[in-house]
C-alpha positions in Angstrom: -0.2 0.1 0.4 1.0 3.3 -1.0 1.0 5.7 2.4 2.0 9.2 3.2 2.9 10.3 7.0 2.6 13.7 8.2 4.3 15.5 10.9 6.9 13.3 11.1 10.0 14.1 13.7 13.3 12.5 12.8 13.3 10.3 16.2 9.8 8.5 14.8 11.3 8.1 11.1 13.4 4.3 12.2 10.5 3.1 14.5 8.3 3.6 11.4 11.2 1.6 8.9 11.5 -1.0 11.5 7.8 -2.1 11.7 7.3 -1.8 8.3 10.1 -4.5 7.4 9.5 -2.8 3.6 5.8 -3.8 3.1 4.0 -0.7 2.0 5.9 2.7 0.9 5.6 5.4 3.2 6.4 8.9 2.2 7.2 10.6 5.4 7.3 14.2 5.7 7.9 16.9 8.5 5.0 18.9 7.5 1.3 19.1 9.1 -1.6 18.3 7.4 -3.4 21.4 5.8 -5.9 22.2 3.3 -2.1 23.1 0.9 0.0 19.5 2.2 -3.2 17.8 1.4 -1.9 17.8 -2.2 1.2 15.4 -1.3 -1.0 12.2 -0.7 -2.2 12.6 -4.8 -1.7 9.0 -5.7 -1.6 7.2 -1.9 -3.8 4.7 -0.6 -3.5 6.3 2.9 -2.7 8.8 5.5 -0.5 8.7 8.6 -1.4 11.6 10.6 -1.0 12.9 14.5 -3.1 14.9 16.8 -1.8 18.0 15.7 -3.4 17.9 12.3 -7.0 19.1 11.5 -9.1 17.2 9.3 -11.5 19.3 8.8 -14.1 18.1 6.0 -12.0 20.3 3.6 -8.8 18.6 3.7 -11.7 15.3 3.8 -13.0 16.1 0.7 -9.0 17.5 -0.8 -7.4 13.9 0.3 -10.2 12.2 -1.5 -10.0 13.9 -4.1 -6.5 12.5 -3.9 -6.8 9.4 -3.6 -6.6 8.2 0.5 -9.0 5.7 1.6 -7.6 5.4 5.0 -6.6 7.7 7.6 -4.8 6.7 10.3 -3.9 8.7 13.6 -0.7 7.8 15.6 -3.1 9.2 18.7 -5.4 7.3 20.8 -7.7 11.0 20.5 -9.7 11.3 17.4 -11.8 14.8 18.2 -9.7 16.4 15.5 -10.7 14.4 12.4 -14.1 14.8 11.2 -15.3 11.4 10.9 -19.0 12.5 9.2 -17.0 13.9 6.3 -14.4 10.8 6.1 -17.7 8.9 5.9 -19.5 10.9 3.3 -16.2 10.5 1.3 -15.9 6.5 2.3 -13.3 6.8 4.0 -12.3 4.2 6.8 -10.6 5.3 9.9 -7.9 3.9 12.5 -6.2 5.1 15.9 -3.8 3.7 18.6 -6.0 2.1 21.2 -5.6 4.2 24.0 -5.2 0.7 26.1 -1.5 0.7 24.0 -0.9 4.2 24.9 -1.2 3.6 28.7 1.3 0.3 28.6 3.7 1.6 31.2 6.4 1.4 28.8 9.4 3.5 28.1 9.4 6.0 25.6 10.9 4.2 22.7 8.5 1.1 23.2 6.0 2.8 22.9 7.3 4.5 20.1 8.1 1.3 18.5 4.3 0.0 19.6 2.7 2.8 18.1 5.0 2.3 15.1 3.5 -1.0 14.8 0.6 -0.2 15.2 0.0 2.3 12.4 1.8 -0.4 10.2 -0.4 -3.6 11.2 -3.9 -0.9 10.2 -2.3 -0.9 7.2 -1.8 -4.2 6.8 -5.2 -5.3 8.0 -6.5 -2.6 5.1 -4.9 -3.6 2.5 -6.1 -7.4 3.0 -9.8 -5.6 2.9 -10.1 -6.2 6.8 -11.5 -3.8 9.8 -9.0 -3.1 12.3 -10.8 -4.3 15.1 -10.4 -1.6 18.4 -8.3 0.3 16.2 -11.9 1.0 13.7 -12.9 4.7 14.6 -15.1 4.7 11.1 -18.3 6.4 12.2 -20.3 3.6 10.7 -18.1 0.6 12.1 -16.9 -2.4 10.8 -16.6 -4.8 13.5 -17.8 -7.4 11.9 -15.1 -7.8 9.4 -12.8 -8.0 11.9 -9.4 -10.4 11.1 -7.0 -9.8 14.9 -8.8 -7.8 17.1 -5.8 -5.7 19.2 -3.9 -7.2 21.7 
């Protein structure tokens, strides 16, 4: 799957690379997702974002026009995403379940687990499966769960 990861910090690159194992073609950029940077998603299927990216209806529309079908946020929070607009444009959403982020892990382990969960979402979507507990779609698709999050 071709994906774009917005708002990537230099220290996050290694964690995503380890989790990805060269399975997905991921473009990493340090820019936040905005109406102006949504164009960078052209030709990609998935967008990887953070809580700092405000994914409004306008941004969702631009991502959909660029070809995005999936968005995963590297946080447990999803209030920064217009879920109704995502549903309108047929974009599936996922987050990193709070249970993963609240484990008593050191920072490196938590960053690696976040990267692992992010890639797991891409893996499942590539298989046309629901991402289980990470799913935050407005409609939900839990009936197709392949393997729930640990």
